[in-house]
N, CA, C, O and the ligand as a Tripos MOL2 file, in Angstrom:
@<TRIPOS>MOLECULE
protein
  225   223    57     0     0
PROTEIN
NO_CHARGES

@<TRIPOS>ATOM
      1 N          63.3250    8.2860  -51.6190 N.3       1 MET1
      2 CA         64.4430    8.0630  -50.7000 C.3       1 MET1
      3 C          65.6050    8.9840  -51.0340 C.2       1 MET1
      4 O          66.0080    9.1220  -52.1890 O.2       1 MET1
      5 N          66.1310    9.6100  -49.9840 N.am      2 GLU2
      6 CA         67.3080   10.4530  -50.1730 C.3       2 GLU2
      7 C          68.5570    9.5910  -50.1900 C.2       2 GLU2
      8 O          68.6640    8.5970  -49.4720 O.2       2 GLU2
      9 N          69.4880    9.9940  -51.0190 N.am      3 GLU3
     10 CA         70.7440    9.2730  -51.0590 C.3       3 GLU3
     11 C          71.6440    9.7690  -49.9350 C.2       3 GLU3
     12 O          71.8320   10.9740  -49.7670 O.2       3 GLU3
     13 N          72.1910    8.8490  -49.1790 N.am      4 VAL4
     14 CA         73.0560    9.2290  -48.0600 C.3       4 VAL4
     15 C          74.5010    9.2720  -48.5320 C.2       4 VAL4
     16 O          75.0310    8.3030  -49.0760 O.2       4 VAL4
     17 N          75.1210   10.4240  -48.3080 N.am      5 GLU5
     18 CA         76.5190   10.5970  -48.7020 C.3       5 GLU5
     19 C          77.4340   10.2550  -47.5320 C.2       5 GLU5
     20 O          77.1430   10.6140  -46.3910 O.2       5 GLU5
     21 N          78.5280    9.5690  -47.8050 N.am      6 PRO6
     22 CA         79.4960    9.3420  -46.7310 C.3       6 PRO6
     23 C          80.1850   10.6390  -46.3490 C.2       6 PRO6
     24 O          80.3530   11.5300  -47.1810 O.2       6 PRO6
     25 N          80.5870   10.7430  -45.0780 N.am      7 GLU7
     26 CA         81.2620   11.9540  -44.6030 C.3       7 GLU7
     27 C          82.6530   11.6200  -44.1060 C.2       7 GLU7
     28 O          82.9070   10.5260  -43.6030 O.2       7 GLU7
     29 N          83.5570   12.5920  -44.2570 N.am      8 MET8
     30 CA         84.9030   12.4250  -43.7260 C.3       8 MET8
     31 C          84.8920   12.7750  -42.2460 C.2       8 MET8
     32 O          84.3840   13.8250  -41.8540 O.2       8 MET8
     33 N          85.4570   11.8910  -41.4220 N.am      9 LEU9
     34 CA         85.4590   12.1010  -39.9830 C.3       9 LEU9
     35 C          86.8630   11.8990  -39.4250 C.2       9 LEU9
     36 O          87.6710   11.1400  -39.9620 O.2       9 LEU9
     37 N          87.1230   12.6060  -38.3270 N.am     10 LEU10
     38 CA         88.3860   12.4340  -37.6170 C.3      10 LEU10
     39 C          88.1290   11.5610  -36.4040 C.2      10 LEU10
     40 O          87.3800   11.9420  -35.5040 O.2      10 LEU10
     41 N          88.7440   10.3980  -36.3780 N.am     11 VAL11
     42 CA         88.4950    9.4140  -35.3330 C.3      11 VAL11
     43 C          89.7590    9.2350  -34.4950 C.2      11 VAL11
     44 O          90.8360    8.9610  -35.0250 O.2      11 VAL11
     45 N          89.6130    9.3950  -33.1780 N.am     12 THR12
     46 CA         90.7620    9.2660  -32.2790 C.3      12 THR12
     47 C          90.4390    8.2810  -31.1660 C.2      12 THR12
     48 O          89.4430    8.4350  -30.4590 O.2      12 THR12
     49 N          91.2860    7.2670  -31.0150 N.am     13 CYS13
     50 CA         91.1330    6.2980  -29.9310 C.3      13 CYS13
     51 C          91.7910    6.8480  -28.6750 C.2      13 CYS13
     52 O          92.8610    7.4530  -28.7410 O.2      13 CYS13
     53 N          91.1440    6.6360  -27.5210 N.am     14 HIS14
     54 CA         91.7180    7.1080  -26.2580 C.3      14 HIS14
     55 C          91.8420    5.9740  -25.2480 C.2      14 HIS14
     56 O          91.9380    6.2260  -24.0470 O.2      14 HIS14
     57 N          91.8410    4.7470  -25.7130 N.am     15 THR15
     58 CA         91.9530    3.6130  -24.8100 C.3      15 THR15
     59 C          93.3750    3.5250  -24.2520 C.2      15 THR15
     60 O          94.3490    3.5680  -25.0030 O.2      15 THR15
     61 N          93.4840    3.4030  -22.9340 N.am     16 GLY16
     62 CA         94.7910    3.3080  -22.3060 C.3      16 GLY16
     63 C          95.5460    2.0740  -22.7780 C.2      16 GLY16
     64 O          95.0000    0.9710  -22.7750 O.2      16 GLY16
     65 N          96.7950    2.2540  -23.1830 N.am     17 GLY17
     66 CA         97.6130    1.1350  -23.6290 C.3      17 GLY17
     67 C          97.4670    0.8040  -25.0920 C.2      17 GLY17
     68 O          98.2140   -0.0210  -25.6190 O.2      17 GLY17
     69 N          96.5180    1.4320  -25.7610 N.am     18 CYS18
     70 CA         96.3400    1.1800  -27.1890 C.3      18 CYS18
     71 C          97.5100    1.7870  -27.9690 C.2      18 CYS18
     72 O          97.8950    2.9290  -27.7170 O.2      18 CYS18
     73 N          98.0840    1.0210  -28.9260 N.am     19 PRO19
     74 CA         99.2280    1.5440  -29.6920 C.3      19 PRO19
     75 C          98.9090    2.8000  -30.4870 C.2      19 PRO19
     76 O          99.8190    3.5570  -30.8230 O.2      19 PRO19
     77 N          97.6560    3.0370  -30.7910 N.am     20 VAL20
     78 CA         97.3110    4.2400  -31.5600 C.3      20 VAL20
     79 C          96.4840    5.2210  -30.7300 C.2      20 VAL20
     80 O          95.7900    6.0730  -31.2850 O.2      20 VAL20
     81 N          96.5560    5.1030  -29.3980 N.am     21 ALA21
     82 CA         95.8300    6.0410  -28.5410 C.3      21 ALA21
     83 C          96.3230    7.4560  -28.7910 C.2      21 ALA21
     84 O          97.5290    7.7040  -28.8040 O.2      21 ALA21
     85 N          95.4080    8.3720  -28.9880 N.am     22 GLY22
     86 CA         95.7660    9.7620  -29.2280 C.3      22 GLY22
     87 C          96.0990   10.0620  -30.6750 C.2      22 GLY22
     88 O          96.3550   11.2130  -31.0280 O.2      22 GLY22
     89 N          96.1000    9.0380  -31.5190 N.am     23 VAL23
     90 CA         96.3920    9.2400  -32.9360 C.3      23 VAL23
     91 C          95.0710    9.4350  -33.6750 C.2      23 VAL23
     92 O          94.1550    8.6220  -33.5610 O.2      23 VAL23
     93 N          94.9910   10.5210  -34.4290 N.am     24 THR24
     94 CA         93.7600   10.8140  -35.1440 C.3      24 THR24
     95 C          93.8270   10.2840  -36.5760 C.2      24 THR24
     96 O          94.7780   10.5540  -37.3090 O.2      24 THR24
     97 N          92.8170    9.5400  -36.9510 N.am     25 TYR25
     98 CA         92.7180    9.0210  -38.3070 C.3      25 TYR25
     99 C          91.5440    9.6600  -39.0230 C.2      25 TYR25
    100 O          90.4970    9.9210  -38.4310 O.2      25 TYR25
    101 N          91.7410    9.9040  -40.3030 N.am     26 GLU26
    102 CA         90.6610   10.4270  -41.1270 C.3      26 GLU26
    103 C          90.0140    9.2430  -41.8270 C.2      26 GLU26
    104 O          90.6990    8.4660  -42.4940 O.2      26 GLU26
    105 N          88.7150    9.1000  -41.6840 N.am     27 CYS27
    106 CA         88.0700    7.9960  -42.3810 C.3      27 CYS27
    107 C          86.6730    8.3990  -42.8370 C.2      27 CYS27
    108 O          86.0440    9.3080  -42.2960 O.2      27 CYS27
    109 N          86.2250    7.6860  -43.8440 N.am     28 GLU28
    110 CA         84.9450    7.9800  -44.4670 C.3      28 GLU28
    111 C          83.8940    7.0480  -43.8790 C.2      28 GLU28
    112 O          84.0750    5.8310  -43.8610 O.2      28 GLU28
    113 N          82.8010    7.6200  -43.4020 N.am     29 MET29
    114 CA         81.7460    6.7980  -42.8010 C.3      29 MET29
    115 C          80.3740    7.2700  -43.2590 C.2      29 MET29
    116 O          80.1610    8.4280  -43.6190 O.2      29 MET29
    117 N          79.4600    6.3150  -43.2270 N.am     30 TYR30
    118 CA         78.0610    6.6370  -43.4910 C.3      30 TYR30
    119 C          77.3500    6.8640  -42.1620 C.2      30 TYR30
    120 O          77.5420    6.0930  -41.2210 O.2      30 TYR30
    121 N          76.5270    7.9150  -42.0710 N.am     31 PRO31
    122 CA         75.8090    8.1560  -40.8120 C.3      31 PRO31
    123 C          74.7610    7.0660  -40.5760 C.2      31 PRO31
    124 O          74.1230    6.5830  -41.5110 O.2      31 PRO31
    125 N          74.6010    6.6910  -39.3050 N.am     32 ASN32
    126 CA         73.5520    5.7440  -38.9470 C.3      32 ASN32
    127 C          72.2040    6.4480  -38.9450 C.2      32 ASN32
    128 O          72.1050    7.6390  -38.6480 O.2      32 ASN32
    129 N          71.1800    5.6960  -39.2790 N.am     33 ALA33
    130 CA         69.8370    6.2770  -39.3010 C.3      33 ALA33
    131 C          69.3700    6.6190  -37.8880 C.2      33 ALA33
    132 O          68.5880    7.5480  -37.6870 O.2      33 ALA33
    133 N          69.8640    5.8480  -36.9060 N.am     34 GLU34
    134 CA         69.4800    6.0800  -35.5160 C.3      34 GLU34
    135 C          70.7240    6.4180  -34.7010 C.2      34 GLU34
    136 O          71.8280    5.9790  -35.0210 O.2      34 GLU34
    137 N          70.5290    7.2170  -33.6270 N.am     35 PRO35
    138 CA         71.6770    7.5620  -32.7880 C.3      35 PRO35
    139 C          72.3070    6.3200  -32.1580 C.2      35 PRO35
    140 O          71.5810    5.3610  -31.8940 O.2      35 PRO35
    141 N          73.5960    6.2850  -31.9070 N.am     36 PRO36
    142 CA         74.5400    7.3460  -32.2590 C.3      36 PRO36
    143 C          74.7910    7.4120  -33.7670 C.2      36 PRO36
    144 O          74.9400    6.3950  -34.4440 O.2      36 PRO36
    145 N          74.8290    8.6280  -34.2520 N.am     37 THR37
    146 CA         74.9790    8.8350  -35.6920 C.3      37 THR37
    147 C          76.2750    8.2110  -36.2070 C.2      37 THR37
    148 O          76.3220    7.6130  -37.2820 O.2      37 THR37
    149 N          77.3300    8.3740  -35.3930 N.am     38 TRP38
    150 CA         78.6370    7.8570  -35.8070 C.3      38 TRP38
    151 C          79.0890    6.7770  -34.8530 C.2      38 TRP38
    152 O          79.0030    6.9330  -33.6350 O.2      38 TRP38
    153 N          79.5620    5.7010  -35.4000 N.am     39 ARG39
    154 CA         80.0370    4.5950  -34.5820 C.3      39 ARG39
    155 C          81.3120    4.0680  -35.2130 C.2      39 ARG39
    156 O          81.3530    3.7940  -36.4130 O.2      39 ARG39
    157 N          82.3460    3.9270  -34.4080 N.am     40 ALA40
    158 CA         83.6030    3.4150  -34.9390 C.3      40 ALA40
    159 C          84.2600    2.4820  -33.9300 C.2      40 ALA40
    160 O          84.0470    2.5910  -32.7230 O.2      40 ALA40
    161 N          85.0590    1.5680  -34.4530 N.am     41 VAL41
    162 CA         85.8120    0.6530  -33.6030 C.3      41 VAL41
    163 C          87.2790    0.8250  -33.9630 C.2      41 VAL41
    164 O          87.6430    0.8580  -35.1390 O.2      41 VAL41
    165 N          88.1150    0.9330  -32.9360 N.am     42 CYS42
    166 CA         89.5420    1.1080  -33.1590 C.3      42 CYS42
    167 C          90.1190   -0.1120  -33.8680 C.2      42 CYS42
    168 O          89.8280   -1.2520  -33.5040 O.2      42 CYS42
    169 N          90.9360    0.1390  -34.8780 N.am     43 GLY43
    170 CA         91.5300   -0.9520  -35.6440 C.3      43 GLY43
    171 C          92.6110   -1.6890  -34.8780 C.2      43 GLY43
    172 O          92.9950   -2.7910  -35.2690 O.2      43 GLY43
    173 N          93.1130   -1.1060  -33.7940 N.am     44 GLN44
    174 CA         94.1870   -1.7290  -33.0240 C.3      44 GLN44
    175 C          93.6670   -2.4460  -31.7920 C.2      44 GLN44
    176 O          93.9530   -3.6280  -31.6000 O.2      44 GLN44
    177 N          92.8900   -1.7360  -30.9320 N.am     45 CYS45
    178 CA         92.4660   -2.3390  -29.6680 C.3      45 CYS45
    179 C          91.0380   -2.8790  -29.7410 C.2      45 CYS45
    180 O          90.5710   -3.5180  -28.7990 O.2      45 CYS45
    181 N          90.3550   -2.6300  -30.8340 N.am     46 ARG46
    182 CA         88.9960   -3.1580  -31.0370 C.3      46 ARG46
    183 C          87.9700   -2.5930  -30.0570 C.2      46 ARG46
    184 O          86.8860   -3.1530  -29.8910 O.2      46 ARG46
    185 N          88.3190   -1.4810  -29.4090 N.am     47 GLN47
    186 CA         87.3630   -0.8430  -28.5080 C.3      47 GLN47
    187 C          86.5520    0.1870  -29.2850 C.2      47 GLN47
    188 O          87.0010    0.7060  -30.3070 O.2      47 GLN47
    189 N          85.3620    0.4720  -28.7930 N.am     48 THR48
    190 CA         84.5290    1.4810  -29.4180 C.3      48 THR48
    191 C          85.1710    2.8550  -29.2370 C.2      48 THR48
    192 O          85.5850    3.2230  -28.1380 O.2      48 THR48
    193 N          85.2430    3.5930  -30.3200 N.am     49 VAL49
    194 CA         85.8290    4.9310  -30.2850 C.3      49 VAL49
    195 C          84.7070    5.9520  -30.1840 C.2      49 VAL49
    196 O          83.7830    5.9690  -30.9970 O.2      49 VAL49
    197 N          84.8090    6.8040  -29.1680 N.am     50 THR50
    198 CA         83.7460    7.8060  -28.9670 C.3      50 THR50
    199 C          84.1560    9.1820  -29.4570 C.2      50 THR50
    200 O          83.3200   10.0760  -29.5950 O.2      50 THR50
    201 N          85.4670    9.3540  -29.7250 N.am     51 ASP51
    202 CA         85.9610   10.6550  -30.1880 C.3      51 ASP51
    203 C          85.9020   10.6920  -31.7080 C.2      51 ASP51
    204 O          86.8690   10.3530  -32.3910 O.2      51 ASP51
    205 N          84.7620   11.1040  -32.2190 N.am     52 ILE52
    206 CA         84.5320   11.1450  -33.6600 C.3      52 ILE52
    207 C          84.0790   12.5550  -34.0190 C.2      52 ILE52
    208 O          83.0330   13.0080  -33.5560 O.2      52 ILE52
    209 N          84.8530   13.2410  -34.8320 N.am     53 VAL53
    210 CA         84.5630   14.6280  -35.1630 C.3      53 VAL53
    211 C          84.4490   14.7860  -36.6820 C.2      53 VAL53
    212 O          85.3740   14.4220  -37.4080 O.2      53 VAL53
    213 N          83.3500   15.3130  -37.1600 N.am     54 PRO54
    214 CA         83.2360   15.5620  -38.6030 C.3      54 PRO54
    215 C          84.2660   16.5710  -39.0760 C.2      54 PRO54
    216 O          84.5460   17.5420  -38.3730 O.2      54 PRO54
    217 N          84.8270   16.3610  -40.2420 N.am     55 VAL55
    218 CA         85.7950   17.2920  -40.8080 C.3      55 VAL55
    219 C          85.0520   18.5400  -41.2550 C.2      55 VAL55
    220 O          84.0870   18.4600  -42.0160 O.2      55 VAL55
    221 N          85.5030   19.6850  -40.7810 N.am     56 ALA56
    222 CA         84.8250   20.9490  -41.0880 C.3      56 ALA56
    223 C          84.9840   21.2950  -42.5690 C.2      56 ALA56
    224 O          84.4810   22.3250  -43.0200 O.2      56 ALA56
    225 ZN         92.6040    1.8480  -29.8180 Zn       57 ZN57
@<TRIPOS>BOND
     1     1     2 1
     2     2     3 1
     3     3     4 2
     4     3     5 am
     5     5     6 1
     6     6     7 1
     7     7     8 2
     8     7     9 am
     9     9    10 1
    10    10    11 1
    11    11    12 2
    12    11    13 am
    13    13    14 1
    14    14    15 1
    15    15    16 2
    16    15    17 am
    17    17    18 1
    18    18    19 1
    19    19    20 2
    20    19    21 am
    21    21    22 1
    22    22    23 1
    23    23    24 2
    24    23    25 am
    25    25    26 1
    26    26    27 1
    27    27    28 2
    28    27    29 am
    29    29    30 1
    30    30    31 1
    31    31    32 2
    32    31    33 am
    33    33    34 1
    34    34    35 1
    35    35    36 2
    36    35    37 am
    37    37    38 1
    38    38    39 1
    39    39    40 2
    40    39    41 am
    41    41    42 1
    42    42    43 1
    43    43    44 2
    44    43    45 am
    45    45    46 1
    46    46    47 1
    47    47    48 2
    48    47    49 am
    49    49    50 1
    50    50    51 1
    51    51    52 2
    52    51    53 am
    53    53    54 1
    54    54    55 1
    55    55    56 2
    56    55    57 am
    57    57    58 1
    58    58    59 1
    59    59    60 2
    60    59    61 am
    61    61    62 1
    62    62    63 1
    63    63    64 2
    64    63    65 am
    65    65    66 1
    66    66    67 1
    67    67    68 2
    68    67    69 am
    69    69    70 1
    70    70    71 1
    71    71    72 2
    72    71    73 am
    73    73    74 1
    74    74    75 1
    75    75    76 2
    76    75    77 am
    77    77    78 1
    78    78    79 1
    79    79    80 2
    80    79    81 am
    81    81    82 1
    82    82    83 1
    83    83    84 2
    84    83    85 am
    85    85    86 1
    86    86    87 1
    87    87    88 2
    88    87    89 am
    89    89    90 1
    90    90    91 1
    91    91    92 2
    92    91    93 am
    93    93    94 1
    94    94    95 1
    95    95    96 2
    96    95    97 am
    97    97    98 1
    98    98    99 1
    99    99   100 2
   100    99   101 am
   101   101   102 1
   102   102   103 1
   103   103   104 2
   104   103   105 am
   105   105   106 1
   106   106   107 1
   107   107   108 2
   108   107   109 am
   109   109   110 1
   110   110   111 1
   111   111   112 2
   112   111   113 am
   113   113   114 1
   114   114   115 1
   115   115   116 2
   116   115   117 am
   117   117   118 1
   118   118   119 1
   119   119   120 2
   120   119   121 am
   121   121   122 1
   122   122   123 1
   123   123   124 2
   124   123   125 am
   125   125   126 1
   126   126   127 1
   127   127   128 2
   128   127   129 am
   129   129   130 1
   130   130   131 1
   131   131   132 2
   132   131   133 am
   133   133   134 1
   134   134   135 1
   135   135   136 2
   136   135   137 am
   137   137   138 1
   138   138   139 1
   139   139   140 2
   140   139   141 am
   141   141   142 1
   142   142   143 1
   143   143   144 2
   144   143   145 am
   145   145   146 1
   146   146   147 1
   147   147   148 2
   148   147   149 am
   149   149   150 1
   150   150   151 1
   151   151   152 2
   152   151   153 am
   153   153   154 1
   154   154   155 1
   155   155   156 2
   156   155   157 am
   157   157   158 1
   158   158   159 1
   159   159   160 2
   160   159   161 am
   161   161   162 1
   162   162   163 1
   163   163   164 2
   164   163   165 am
   165   165   166 1
   166   166   167 1
   167   167   168 2
   168   167   169 am
   169   169   170 1
   170   170   171 1
   171   171   172 2
   172   171   173 am
   173   173   174 1
   174   174   175 1
   175   175   176 2
   176   175   177 am
   177   177   178 1
   178   178   179 1
   179   179   180 2
   180   179   181 am
   181   181   182 1
   182   182   183 1
   183   183   184 2
   184   183   185 am
   185   185   186 1
   186   186   187 1
   187   187   188 2
   188   187   189 am
   189   189   190 1
   190   190   191 1
   191   191   192 2
   192   191   193 am
   193   193   194 1
   194   194   195 1
   195   195   196 2
   196   195   197 am
   197   197   198 1
   198   198   199 1
   199   199   200 2
   200   199   201 am
   201   201   202 1
   202   202   203 1
   203   203   204 2
   204   203   205 am
   205   205   206 1
   206   206   207 1
   207   207   208 2
   208   207   209 am
   209   209   210 1
   210   210   211 1
   211   211   212 2
   212   211   213 am
   213   213   214 1
   214   214   215 1
   215   215   216 2
   216   215   217 am
   217   217   218 1
   218   218   219 1
   219   219   220 2
   220   219   221 am
   221   221   222 1
   222   222   223 1
   223   223   224 2
@<TRIPOS>SUBSTRUCTURE
     1 MET1         2 RESIDUE 1 A MET
     2 GLU2         6 RESIDUE 1 A GLU
     3 GLU3        10 RESIDUE 1 A GLU
     4 VAL4        14 RESIDUE 1 A VAL
     5 GLU5        18 RESIDUE 1 A GLU
     6 PRO6        22 RESIDUE 1 A PRO
     7 GLU7        26 RESIDUE 1 A GLU
     8 MET8        30 RESIDUE 1 A MET
     9 LEU9        34 RESIDUE 1 A LEU
    10 LEU10       38 RESIDUE 1 A LEU
    11 VAL11       42 RESIDUE 1 A VAL
    12 THR12       46 RESIDUE 1 A THR
    13 CYS13       50 RESIDUE 1 A CYS
    14 HIS14       54 RESIDUE 1 A HIS
    15 THR15       58 RESIDUE 1 A THR
    16 GLY16       62 RESIDUE 1 A GLY
    17 GLY17       66 RESIDUE 1 A GLY
    18 CYS18       70 RESIDUE 1 A CYS
    19 PRO19       74 RESIDUE 1 A PRO
    20 VAL20       78 RESIDUE 1 A VAL
    21 ALA21       82 RESIDUE 1 A ALA
    22 GLY22       86 RESIDUE 1 A GLY
    23 VAL23       90 RESIDUE 1 A VAL
    24 THR24       94 RESIDUE 1 A THR
    25 TYR25       98 RESIDUE 1 A TYR
    26 GLU26      102 RESIDUE 1 A GLU
    27 CYS27      106 RESIDUE 1 A CYS
    28 GLU28      110 RESIDUE 1 A GLU
    29 MET29      114 RESIDUE 1 A MET
    30 TYR30      118 RESIDUE 1 A TYR
    31 PRO31      122 RESIDUE 1 A PRO
    32 ASN32      126 RESIDUE 1 A ASN
    33 ALA33      130 RESIDUE 1 A ALA
    34 GLU34      134 RESIDUE 1 A GLU
    35 PRO35      138 RESIDUE 1 A PRO
    36 PRO36      142 RESIDUE 1 A PRO
    37 THR37      146 RESIDUE 1 A THR
    38 TRP38      150 RESIDUE 1 A TRP
    39 ARG39      154 RESIDUE 1 A ARG
    40 ALA40      158 RESIDUE 1 A ALA
    41 VAL41      162 RESIDUE 1 A VAL
    42 CYS42      166 RESIDUE 1 A CYS
    43 GLY43      170 RESIDUE 1 A GLY
    44 GLN44      174 RESIDUE 1 A GLN
    45 CYS45      178 RESIDUE 1 A CYS
    46 ARG46      182 RESIDUE 1 A ARG
    47 GLN47      186 RESIDUE 1 A GLN
    48 THR48      190 RESIDUE 1 A THR
    49 VAL49      194 RESIDUE 1 A VAL
    50 THR50      198 RESIDUE 1 A THR
    51 ASP51      202 RESIDUE 1 A ASP
    52 ILE52      206 RESIDUE 1 A ILE
    53 VAL53      210 RESIDUE 1 A VAL
    54 PRO54      214 RESIDUE 1 A PRO
    55 VAL55      218 RESIDUE 1 A VAL
    56 ALA56      222 RESIDUE 1 A ALA
    57 ZN57       225 GROUP 0 **** ****
């Protein structure tokens, strides 16, 4: 078994009316074994965040 390393990702919520909409957060996540590889939920509006970009 390969060891899975967590990756740093830039997560931005775009939900209308969300207090942190448009604010990008850096967070560490483990990739999912099955797609979607990255899955995040906004800490403020609790909506699924689709704007997830790996840190180059
Ligand atoms: Zn949000």
